[in-house]
N, C-alpha and C positions, 0 to 999 in steps of 0.2 A: 225838717222833721214832719212826718206825716201825722194824721190825727190819731192813729193807733198808738204810736210811740208817745205822743203828748199825753194821751189818755192814761197810758200805763205809768208815766212819770207822775202825773197828778194823783192817780190812785195810790201809788207807793208813798208819796208824800203825805197824803191824807191819812193813810193807814198808820204811818209812822207818827204823825202828830197826835192822832187820836188814841194811840195805843192799840192793842189788839183785843177786840171783844171776842167772846167765845165763837160766834159764827165766823168772824174774820180769821181767827186763829186756825180754824179747821181748813181754811183755804191756804193759809200761809205756812203753817207749821204741821208737818206730817204727823207728829205724835201729840196733837193738841189736847186730847183727852187726858193725857198725863200731866198737862200743865196745871199748876195750882192757881186758883183764882179766889178773889174775895167776893163779898156780897154784890159788888158792882159788876162782876164778870171780868174785871181786869186782872191780869196776872201781876204778881208783885214785881216781876222783872220786866216792866213795860219797855218795849223797844220804841225809841223815838227817832224821827228823822232830824238830822242836824243841818243838812244842806240839800238843795235842789238846783239843778242846772237845766235851763231851757235854752237850746241852741237853734240857730237858723230860723228864728221867728221872722215873719214878714211885717213891715210897718202896717199899722192899722189892724193888726190881729190882736186878739185878747184871750185871756184865760182866767178862770176863777177856781178857787179851792174853798170848800166849806171847812172852817176851822172849829176844832173842838178843844176846849169848851167854847160855846158860841155866845157867851154872856155879852150883854151890851157894854161897850167900851172896855172890853177885856184885853184886846190886842192893840199894839201900836207898831208903827213901822218907821224905818229910816231908809233913805234912798240916796245913793251916791250920784245918780244921773237921771234926774226927773225929765230931762229932754229926750231920753232914750226909752224909758218905760215909766208909766205913771200909775201909781196906786190910787184907787178910788177910796178916799178916807171915809166917806159916808157908808160905803159897803163894809169896810173894815170894822167900823164901830158896831155893825150888826152881825159880825162873825163870818164874813166872807172876805177872802183875799182876792180882789179883782184887779187885774193889771192889764193895761193896754200898751202895746208896743207902739212907740211914736216914730222913732227914727233910728237909723243904723248906729250901732255902738254897743257898749256893754254897761249894764247897770247892776249894781249889787244892792239888794234889798234885804234888810234884816227885820224879821217879825219877832216881837217880844210879847209874851203873855204875862199877866199880873202874877201868875203862879210860878214864874221863873222859866217857862218854856221859851225856846228860841228856835228859829228856822232861818238859815241864810239862803237866799234865792239869788242865783246869778242868771240874769236875762241877757241873752246875746241876740241882738236884732241884726239881721242881714241887710245889706244894701239892696234896694229894689231894682 
């Protein structure tokens, strides 16, 4: 996976987690001006991401996603294979999802927000 593809995947996930603000809707929705929004600028029918898959990562590579809302200790994570991909819990408590690829294999990570939000992330690390 090249940097552009990874960037697009992260951008899509971040937009889905955050919902679509007015400026972002104009990029993602052709008829964004017709979309109804409340005082926060979020449309009532907020689109959210439910899963993200990152393939062919190399060991010792990393990625991070800014989570919204980014309140302290709002997000928690579970990880099926910490020896494959490791979540930095200190960064997660500050609203950043930072993951480092450790070794070849597949790890399933689930992020859960205190407001009921969730995102499943499948990390596939290739053999070096």
